[in-house]
C-alpha positions, -999 to +999 in steps of 0.1 A: +519-222-555+556-213-552+558-175-553+588-158-568+606-124-569+625-113-601+649-084-600+645-061-630+670-034-621+698-029-596+718+004-597+738+026-574+721+060-566+744+088-555+734+121-539+719+145-565+741+174-554+777+176-543+783+165-507+813+169-484+842+146-490+855+135-456+859+107-431+834+109-402+841+090-369+812+071-354+803+072-318+812+045-292+776+033-293+777+032-331+809+012-331+800-014-305+803-050-317+766-057-310+755-034-338+775-046-368+745-059-387+717-045-410+683-033-399+658-046-425+623-031-429+595-045-451+566-021-458+536-035-477+513-012-498+478-022-510+468-020-547+452+012-561+414+011-563+397+003-597+399+012-625+437+016-619+445-015-638+461-026-671+482+000-689+472+027-665+487+006-637+519+003-656+520+040-660+515+044-622+543+020-615+567+038-639+559+072-624+563+060-588+596+041-596+611+072-612+600+094-582+614+069-557+648+068-574+649+106-577+638+111-541+665+087-529+692+108-547+678+140-532+674+125-497+711+115-498+721+151-499+714+160-462+719+123-452+751+120-473+769+095-448+743+069-459+760+070-494+794+064-478+811+032-467+819+021-431+853+009-420+874+006-388+895+037-379+932+033-385+939+025-348+910+000-347+894+017-317+861+027-335+844+028-368+843+057-394+823+065-425+843+073-457+821+098-474+829+100-512+793+098-524+798+062-534+760+057-534+732+036-520+717+006-539+683+008-555+666-024-568+634-028-587+617-062-588+584-079-597+567-107-579+537-130-582+529-125-545+498-105-535+496-079-508+472-101-488+499-128-484+517-105-459+488-103-435+500-134-416+534-146-405+555-163-432+557-201-432+595-200-426+619-174-414+635-164-447+604-168-469+605-130-478+643-128-481+642-119-518+621-088-512+655-073-501+676-092-526+709-077-514+715-087-479+745-071-463+758-096-438+792-078-432+790-041-431+828-035-428+838-049-462+829-021-485+792-029-488+767+000-491+751+009-458+717+016-475+698-007-498+663+001-511+641-024-530+608-016-546+589-047-556+556-047-576+531-073-566+507-092-589+476-076-575+489-041-581+503-036-546+539-031-538+565-037-511+593-013-501+622-030-483+650-011-468+683-022-453+703+002-430+737-005-415+729-003-378+763+012-372+750+044-388+716+049-373+691+035-349+654+029-353+643+065-347+670+078-371+662+054-398+625+061-396+632+098-398+652+093-430+624+070-444+597+096-438+617+124-454+626+101-484+590+092-488+578+128-486+602+137-514+588+108-535+552+117-529+556+155-536+537+168-566+556+188-591+582+212-575+565+212-542+594+210-516+595+184-489+603+196-454+626+180-429+610+175-395+645+183-382+677+188-401+699+157-398+725+161-371+758+141-371+774+152-338+787+117-329+812+132-305+784+137-280+791+103-265+829+105-265+845+098-232+864+126-216+882+101-193+884+064-187+878+051-152+894+020-138+860+005-128+847-026-144+813-010-153+800-041-170+797-058-136+768-034-129+750-042-161+734-076-163+730-074-201+768-078-203+771-105-177+774-142-186+751-167-169+754-206-169+736-224-197+718-251-178+697-264-207+717-262-239+699-229-247+723-218-274+724-252-291+686-254-292+682-220-309+710-227-334+700-262-343+662-264-340+639-250-367+624-217-357+588-210-367+576-174-372+546-162-352+526-130-354+500-121-328+479-088-326+470-072-293+442-047-298+430-021-273+407-046-255+435-072-251+459-046-238+434-035-212+429-071-201+467-074-197+469-043-177+440-054-154+457-088-150+491-071-141+478-045-117+464-051-082+428-041-077+438-009-059+461+003-087+450+023-117+456+009-153+483+036-157+506+018-133+521-001-162+525+010-198+513-011-228+549-020-236+556-032-201+526-055-199+530-068-235+567-074-229+560-092-196+533-114-212+555-123-242+585-131-220+565-153-196+548-171-225+581-177-243+598-190-211+569-213-202+567-227-237+604-236-237+601-256-205+633-244-191+650-256-158+637-236-128+672-223-119+680-211-154+686-173-153+666-155-180+669-120-193+646-097-213+668-072-231+652-043-248+662-010-264+657+023-244+659+057-262+684+079-244+679+111-264+663+128-233+679+107-206+713+122-208+726+157-199+725+177-221+698+160-243+706+150-278+698+176-305+667+172-326+676+154-358+703+132-343+700+100-363+729+079-348+725+052-323+710+068-292+698+039-272+711+015-246+698-019-236+676-022-206+677-056-189+652-074-167+666-106-151+651-134-130+650-172-128+627-193-149+609-204-118+601-169-106+592-157-141+566-185-144+553-185-108+553-149-097+527-136-122+524-109-148+525-079-124+559-091-109+574-094-144+560-060-155+576-045-124+610-060-133+607-044-168+596-010-153+625-010-129+650-018-157+637+012-176+639+035-146+676+026-140+686+043-172+699+078-165+729+099-175+754+080-154+740+046-165+745+056-202+781+068-195+788+035-179+775+016-210+796+039-233+827+031-212+820-006-211+815-009-249+845+013-256+873+002-231+860-033-223+845-042-257+815-054-237+788-072-257+754-086-245+754-123-236+730-147-254+723-174-229+687-173-216+681-140-235+650-128-253+658-095-272+628-072-278+627-041-300+597-017-302+591-006-338+555+004-331+564+040-323+590+048-349+566+062-374+571+035-400+533+032-404+533+068-418+559+062-446+539+071-478+558+071-511+527+081-531+509+047-526+492+055-493+504+044-459+516+008-456+491-018-446+518-040-431+551-031-413+576-057-403+610-073-408+622-088-440+631-120-422+617-134-389+642-143-361+645-152-325+645-114-317+610-102-308+596-072-326+566-050-314+551-036-345+523-011-355+489-024-366+472-009-396+442+012-386+447+004-349+466+033-333+464+017-298+471-019-310+504-037-315+515-068-333+542-091-318+565-110-342+588-137-329+603-169-343+600-198-317+615-233-317+592-257-335+588-279-304+575-249-284+556-228-309+521-243-303+523-238-266+538-203-270+509-192-293+483-207-269+498-189-239+502-156-257+465-156-267+454-161-231+458-130-211+450-148-178+482-169-176 
């Protein structure tokens, strides 16, 4: 059956109270070329239990829809830049938000999908595209930086898809907003929702006090170009990518840690992220059958809120991450084992301190440095953002993931498994079977 999504309503929602009229400058990390795209979350909610069907279900839908729209308007009061518009500064050196309470977009839709259809990976990368019908591809042309779509499913469940301009917030910041927004929607009567921490703008924290004459990007492998020995970029742009989704439960994570750590080490030597990232990277590289001398990189986000001096204030929702980068040859990645790869990732994390962050800020500001794409696997950890706690009055989501699958790897939370993770990645069709087989085997 060909499932469909039909939009029933699409409106602008402005802040429910007056908000400051001003232009707010974004930080160097916000303004970097690499982040000029939209983060898109898809949260899936199961149907209410019987007898919540028929006309009663319609009443529930109407009530929840009204609450979500009202909550969005209220949430945009403290988070008013999300109702603005992003543009370059007059001198073109950075980005700024024009705050005039222009509004976010709210969409309501219906679909003949059921909630169970989201339990496995989609058949193709953009199968779920219409669950966020307004896709903002270019954030600097007057488009709204926040889009919310509530879609009612045929079994009584729902999806809540949200698109954030990455220029305005990172994963932690967007998840903080979503949990506050959801709490407002789920409050009964006049019961007030509480902010975990008041939203903090303070984008000047990362402003440079001076510019050095050093070429800082030389010391950062994520910005360095490497030779393409195998038509890497052509393959990923021309070959069909197949979405995959693999769950690692507590038992599987323990097996990976045991495989990565020598006998005389404790299982605490590597974190769950380090062993999962190492295993995914090696499985991906082996399945692609790359030349032994091809340089490969695993690039992943590292939260810097407490790695800089002074630390970022609680409630800061701008981009407060840099990219860690582990680098090696395809030959060494395949032959030197899981422990060696996990160690490369651990060392990449340990390199990130205050001076490292300042070098990145200078590189993206003065040199307009941008990560290279050749031989690169980008990984982002969504499993600890708190997306699995976002409750709009329908319970917690049973599935959390992206709207569309891509070549970027996502580590996601697993419903009812606090110590488990799910790995989503789209892989070239000629490599996908081998990739899945390797990923499911912890002894490779």
